[in-house]
C-alpha positions in Angstrom: 128.8 91.6 62.1 126.1 93.8 63.5 122.3 94.0 63.6 120.1 96.8 62.6 116.3 97.2 62.9 113.6 98.5 60.6 109.9 98.6 60.1 107.8 96.5 57.8 106.8 98.7 54.9 103.2 97.4 55.0 100.0 99.4 55.6 100.6 99.4 59.4 101.3 102.2 61.8 104.9 102.9 62.8 106.0 101.6 66.2 107.0 104.4 68.5 108.6 104.4 71.9 107.6 106.4 74.9 109.4 109.4 73.5 107.0 109.5 70.5 109.7 108.9 67.9 110.4 105.8 65.8 112.7 103.4 67.6 114.2 101.8 64.5 115.6 103.2 61.2 114.4 101.5 58.0 116.3 98.5 56.7 117.0 100.2 53.4 118.8 103.1 55.2 121.3 100.6 56.7 122.6 99.4 53.3 125.6 101.7 53.4 128.1 99.2 51.9 127.0 97.6 48.6 129.2 94.6 49.4 127.3 93.8 52.6 124.5 91.2 52.6 121.4 92.1 54.4 119.3 89.3 55.8 115.9 90.3 57.1 114.7 88.6 60.2 111.0 89.5 60.7 109.8 90.2 64.2 106.3 91.3 63.9 103.0 90.0 65.2 103.4 86.9 62.9 106.6 85.9 64.8 106.1 83.2 67.3 108.2 85.0 69.9 106.0 88.2 69.7 104.0 88.6 72.9 100.8 89.0 70.9 101.4 85.5 69.5 101.6 83.9 72.9 98.9 81.4 73.9 95.8 82.7 75.7 96.8 80.7 78.8 100.3 82.2 78.8 99.0 85.7 78.4 96.6 85.1 81.3 99.6 84.0 83.4 101.6 87.2 82.6 98.5 89.4 83.3 98.2 87.6 86.6 101.8 88.5 87.4 101.0 92.2 86.6 97.9 92.0 88.8 99.9 90.5 91.6 102.4 93.4 91.5 99.5 95.8 91.7 98.1 93.8 94.6 101.4 94.2 96.4 101.7 97.9 95.9 98.0 98.7 96.7 98.2 96.5 99.9 101.4 98.2 101.0 99.9 101.7 100.4 96.6 101.1 102.0 97.8 99.1 105.1 98.8 102.2 107.0 95.1 103.3 107.1 94.6 100.9 110.0 98.0 101.4 111.7 97.6 105.2 112.2 96.4 105.1 115.8 99.1 102.5 116.8 101.9 104.5 115.2 100.6 107.7 116.8 100.9 106.1 120.2 104.2 104.5 119.6 106.0 107.6 118.3 104.2 110.2 120.3 102.7 112.1 117.4 99.1 113.3 116.7 96.8 111.3 114.5 96.9 113.9 111.8 100.7 113.8 111.8 100.6 109.9 111.7 98.5 110.1 108.6 101.6 111.5 106.8 102.9 108.0 106.6 100.1 107.2 104.2 100.1 110.6 102.4 103.8 110.4 101.6 103.3 107.0 99.9 101.1 108.7 97.4 103.4 111.6 97.0 106.2 109.1 96.2 103.9 107.3 93.7 103.0 110.6 92.0 106.7 111.6 91.5 107.9 108.1 90.6 105.2 107.5 88.0 106.5 110.3 85.7 109.9 108.7 84.8 109.1 105.0 85.2 107.0 104.6 82.1 109.6 105.9 79.6 112.2 103.8 81.5 110.2 100.7 80.9 110.0 101.7 77.2 113.8 102.0 77.1 115.0 99.1 79.2 111.9 96.8 79.1 109.0 96.1 81.5 110.6 93.2 83.2 113.7 94.8 84.8 111.7 97.8 85.8 109.1 95.6 87.6 111.6 93.4 89.4 114.0 96.1 90.5 111.5 98.7 91.7 109.3 96.1 93.5 112.4 94.7 95.3 113.6 98.2 96.4 110.1 99.2 97.5 109.7 96.0 99.6 113.1 96.6 101.3 111.7 100.0 102.5 108.7 98.2 104.0 111.1 96.4 106.3 112.6 99.8 107.1 109.1 101.0 108.3 108.7 97.8 110.4 112.1 98.2 112.1 111.9 102.1 112.5 112.7 103.5 116.0 111.9 107.1 115.2 109.2 108.9 113.2 111.6 110.4 110.6 112.6 106.9 109.5 109.0 105.9 109.1 108.2 108.9 106.9 111.4 108.5 104.8 110.8 104.8 104.2 107.2 105.3 103.3 108.0 107.9 100.8 110.6 105.8 99.0 108.3 102.7 99.2 105.8 104.8 97.2 108.5 106.2 94.8 109.7 102.8 93.8 106.3 101.1 94.0 104.8 103.3 91.3 105.9 101.0 88.4 102.8 98.7 88.2 100.5 101.7 88.4 102.3 103.4 85.5 103.4 100.5 83.4 100.6 97.9 83.7 98.6 99.4 80.8 101.7 99.2 78.6 102.3 95.5 79.5 98.7 94.6 78.6 98.9 96.5 75.3 102.2 94.6 74.5 100.2 91.3 74.6 96.8 92.2 73.3 95.4 93.9 70.2 93.1 97.0 70.7 89.8 95.2 71.4 91.1 92.3 73.6 93.2 94.8 75.6 90.0 96.4 76.7 88.9 93.2 78.3 92.4 92.6 79.8 92.5 96.1 81.3 89.0 95.7 82.7 90.0 92.5 84.5 93.2 94.2 85.7 91.2 97.1 87.2 88.5 94.9 88.7 91.1 92.6 90.3 93.7 95.1 91.4 91.7 97.7 93.2 89.7 95.5 95.6 93.0 94.7 97.4 93.1 98.3 98.6 89.8 97.4 100.4 91.1 94.0 101.6 94.2 95.5 103.1 92.3 97.2 106.0 90.5 93.9 106.7 93.8 92.0 107.0 95.8 94.8 108.6 93.2 95.5 111.3 93.2 91.9 112.6 97.0 91.7 112.4 97.3 94.8 114.5 94.8 93.5 117.0 96.3 90.1 117.4 100.0 91.0 117.3 101.6 94.4 116.6 101.3 97.0 113.9 104.9 96.4 112.8 104.0 92.9 111.5 101.8 94.5 108.8 105.0 95.9 107.3 107.0 92.8 107.8 104.4 90.8 106.0 104.2 93.4 103.2 108.0 93.4 102.8 108.2 89.6 102.8 105.5 89.1 100.2 107.1 91.8 98.0 110.5 90.2 98.0 109.0 86.8 97.3 107.0 88.2 94.4 110.1 90.0 93.0 112.0 86.7 93.0 109.1 84.9 91.3 108.9 87.6 88.6 112.6 87.4 88.1 112.5 83.6 87.5 109.2 83.1 85.7 107.7 86.3 84.3 108.9 87.1 80.7 109.5 90.5 79.0 106.5 91.7 77.1 107.9 94.7 75.2 108.5 93.7 71.6 111.3 96.2 71.2 113.2 94.9 74.1 112.8 91.3 73.0 114.0 92.1 69.5 117.0 94.0 70.9 118.0 91.2 73.2 117.7 88.7 70.4 120.0 90.9 68.2 122.5 91.2 71.0 122.8 87.5 71.6 122.9 86.7 67.9 125.6 89.3 67.5 127.7 87.6 70.2 127.9 90.6 72.4 128.2 93.3 69.7 126.0 96.3 70.3 123.2 96.7 67.8 123.7 99.5 65.2 121.0 101.7 63.8 119.0 102.1 66.9 117.7 105.6 67.2 118.3 106.6 70.8 116.8 109.8 72.1 119.1 112.7 73.0 119.3 114.1 76.5 117.1 117.1 75.6 114.6 114.7 73.9 114.5 112.6 77.1 114.0 115.6 79.3 111.3 117.0 77.0 109.3 113.7 76.8 109.8 112.7 80.5 109.5 116.0 82.3 108.2 118.7 80.0 105.7 117.0 77.6 103.5 115.6 80.4 103.2 119.2 81.8 102.5 120.6 78.3 99.7 118.1 77.8 98.3 118.8 81.3 98.2 122.5 80.9 97.1 122.9 77.3 94.9 119.9 76.6 91.2 120.5 77.7 90.4 116.8 77.2 93.2 115.6 79.4 92.3 118.3 82.0 88.8 116.9 82.2 89.9 113.3 82.4 92.5 114.2 85.1 90.0 116.3 87.1 87.3 113.5 87.0 89.7 110.7 87.9 91.5 112.8 90.6 88.1 113.5 92.2 87.3 109.8 92.1 90.7 109.0 93.8 90.1 111.7 96.4 86.8 110.0 97.2 88.3 106.5 97.1 91.2 107.1 99.5 89.2 109.6 101.6 86.7 106.8 102.0 89.5 104.7 103.7 90.0 107.5 106.2 86.3 108.2 106.7 85.2 104.7 107.7 87.0 104.7 111.0 85.2 107.9 111.9 81.8 106.7 110.9 82.0 103.1 112.1 84.4 103.5 114.9 83.6 106.9 116.5 79.8 106.8 115.8 78.9 103.1 115.8 81.6 101.9 118.2 83.1 99.1 116.1 86.6 97.8 116.9 89.5 97.9 114.4 88.9 94.4 113.1 85.1 95.0 112.6 85.8 98.3 110.8 88.0 96.4 108.3 85.1 94.1 107.4 82.9 97.1 106.4 85.1 97.5 103.3 83.9 94.2 101.8 80.8 95.6 100.1 83.1 98.0 98.1 85.0 95.0 96.8 81.8 93.3 95.8 80.7 96.5 94.0 84.0 96.6 92.1 83.6 93.1 90.9 80.1 93.8 89.7 81.4 96.8 87.9 84.1 94.8 86.3 81.4 92.4 84.9 79.4 95.3 83.5 82.5 96.8 81.9 83.0 93.5 80.0 79.6 94.1 78.4 80.7 97.7 77.4 83.9 96.2 75.9 81.9 93.8 73.9 79.8 96.6 72.4 83.0 98.5 71.7 84.4 95.6 69.7 81.2 95.2 67.8 81.3 98.8 66.7 84.9 98.5 65.6 84.2 95.3 63.6 81.2 96.9 61.9 82.6 100.3 61.1 86.3 99.6 61.0 87.0 102.3 63.6 85.5 103.6 66.8 85.6 107.0 68.5 87.4 107.1 72.0 84.3 108.9 73.4 82.5 105.5 73.4 84.7 104.8 76.5 82.8 107.5 78.4 79.6 105.5 78.5 80.6 103.5 81.6 81.9 106.8 83.1 78.4 108.3 82.7 76.9 105.3 84.4 79.4 105.1 87.1 79.2 108.9 87.6 75.6 108.5 88.7 76.3 105.7 91.2 79.1 107.5 93.0 77.1 110.6 94.2 74.2 108.4 95.2 76.5 106.3 97.3 78.1 109.4 99.0 74.7 110.9 99.9 73.6 107.4 101.1 76.6 107.0 103.3 76.4 110.5 104.8 72.7 110.7 105.6 72.4 107.1 107.0 75.5 107.5 109.3 73.4 108.5 112.4 73.7 106.2 115.4 70.0 105.8 115.4 70.0 104.2 111.9 70.9 100.6 111.4 74.7 100.2 110.7 73.9 98.0 107.7 72.6 101.0 105.8 75.9 102.9 105.6 77.8 99.6 105.2 75.8 98.7 102.1 76.4 102.2 100.6 79.8 100.7 99.6 78.2 98.6 96.9 77.3 101.4 94.5 80.5 103.3 95.4 82.7 100.4 94.4 80.6 99.8 91.3 80.8 103.5 90.2 84.4 104.0 91.0 85.7 101.1 89.0 83.5 102.2 86.0 84.9 105.7 86.2 88.6 104.6 86.6 88.5 102.0 83.8 86.4 104.1 81.3 88.6 107.3 81.8 91.8 105.3 81.5 90.7 103.5 78.3 89.6 106.7 76.8 92.9 108.4 77.6 94.8 105.5 75.8 92.5 105.6 72.8 92.6 109.4 72.5 96.3 110.0 72.8 97.7 106.8 71.3 101.4 107.4 70.9 101.3 110.3 73.4 99.4 108.1 76.0 102.6 107.6 78.1 103.1 111.3 78.5 99.3 111.9 79.1 99.3 109.1 81.7 102.3 110.6 83.4 100.7 113.9 84.0 97.4 112.3 84.9 99.1 110.0 87.5 101.1 112.9 89.0 98.0 114.9 89.7 95.6 112.2 90.9 98.1 110.7 93.4 99.0 114.2 94.7 95.3 114.7 95.2 95.1 111.3 96.9 97.7 112.4 99.3 95.6 115.5 100.1 92.6 113.3 100.6 94.4 111.3 103.3 95.2 114.5 105.2 91.9 116.2 104.7 89.3 113.5 105.0 89.5 112.7 108.7 89.4 116.3 109.9 86.6 117.1 107.5 84.4 114.2 108.6 85.1 115.0 112.3 84.5 118.8 112.0 81.7 118.9 109.5 80.1 115.7 110.6 79.6 112.9 108.0 76.3 114.2 106.8 77.5 117.6 105.6 81.0 116.3 104.5 79.3 113.7 102.3 76.8 116.4 101.0 79.7 118.6 99.9 81.6 115.7 98.2 78.4 114.4 96.7 77.5 117.8 95.2 81.0 118.2 93.7 80.8 114.7 92.2 77.3 115.3 90.8 78.4 118.6 89.2 81.0 116.7 87.0 78.3 114.5 85.4 77.2 117.2 82.9 80.8 117.9 82.0 81.2 114.2 81.1 78.1 114.5 78.9 79.5 117.5 77.2 82.8 115.8 76.4 81.0 112.7 75.2 79.1 114.9 72.7 81.8 117.4 71.8 84.9 115.1 72.2 85.6 114.5 68.5 85.6 118.3 67.7 87.8 119.0 70.7 90.3 116.3 69.6 90.4 117.8 66.0 91.9 121.0 67.5 94.4 119.1 69.6 98.1 118.8 68.7 98.5 115.5 70.6 95.1 113.6 70.4 94.5 112.3 66.8 90.9 112.9 65.6 90.6 109.5 64.0 89.2 106.5 65.7 90.9 103.4 67.0 92.4 101.3 64.2 95.6 99.6 63.1 98.3 97.5 64.8 102.1 97.8 65.1 104.8 95.6 63.7 108.6 95.3 63.7 111.4 94.0 61.6 114.9 92.9 62.7 117.6 93.2 60.0 121.0 91.5 60.0 123.7 93.4 58.0 
């Protein structure tokens, strides 16, 4: 006896996997033998086991698990910003070469994010989270125990490669549990909680390095990652409805493999995982703009991590631990931005309830607001970084920067999801590839730029580039619907509808 799967023939959208094709054949197509009896076992949003039917408290617990993974990865990636000098002395390399240990993490994340999303759609979120987090954490121990520079670079690269899962899959996990409007709130909370850890990492890491040894930062990171992986393996459930239904069929079939599941061919897999993200990136003007805007924001964000030691260490003479504390205003700004985004999400939900649909361009409103705060904060930082000006002025510039950055990241990410819908996984893959490669470049370029150009002119250059993108955002807010109508991959309709599944026993 075998199990097959099918869609509910109701006025709902067809569920599609990361490859953009229906995962299940219809129940009717499986009635090949007239003597067989087909029993339909529904598994849609009305089923108690469906993630969207979980209690609010349980959904919050699962989202916290996803946030915790992002905390771990962001902490592990950012911690090297305060160990650069110590590693430079230990291994006898220049400071610029030592920064490769951070840059290679982002190169690894960029390359790992492309295949990890479709892997999570095929095998489920849970095994991808647990396995990749555990492997990434093991490589953190490799950095801590390294006796030569080559080992450090190799371990940092693979830590990033396997640590890319939460950055690429988190949005999918949230969409598994929440319908379109609540998922906006969930994603806002995720963004507002996950990113400040990248600012907290220098605070913790700087004091650990001062009080003990730089290696303990990586021992701590590896240990917390392994403990978190064990916790997830024991207590965090699968959220992908397709995976839950497949496992249920497998166990009910007493080990028989389920029939009728439409598995992608090798060429389909290569096309969707490797080629389609590049097609979207090269031929979709909307995605090009979103990627450009977000990549610049990431360049500023991670370049900021490298610029602070120059401004507050070289110019103002703070020690490593004190420099770490200067990142706190950025965290506060991000939290304030998160609260503002909740108001935008409320407006988004009201439009959807009133009109029945809403255009993705509404997600650009917080981007327009955040896009004004970021250049202001950059000019503020640069032209108040003189030694003769109170140190509190450049420190407080982190408030509008954190506020603006989280508005840009969340708004752009939500618009990408709403615009590309079933093609969002491929769009995100191309977007993530570019923005983390740009982040790696930021790590290598920021410190020499701030040292050679001086903070005033380096910030002026970055501020002008950031400011020049604001009119482009206004253009896409106005002309976005007409651009999407000419797109092969971004539907021109607004956000509406939900997904549902059926499990059939033949």
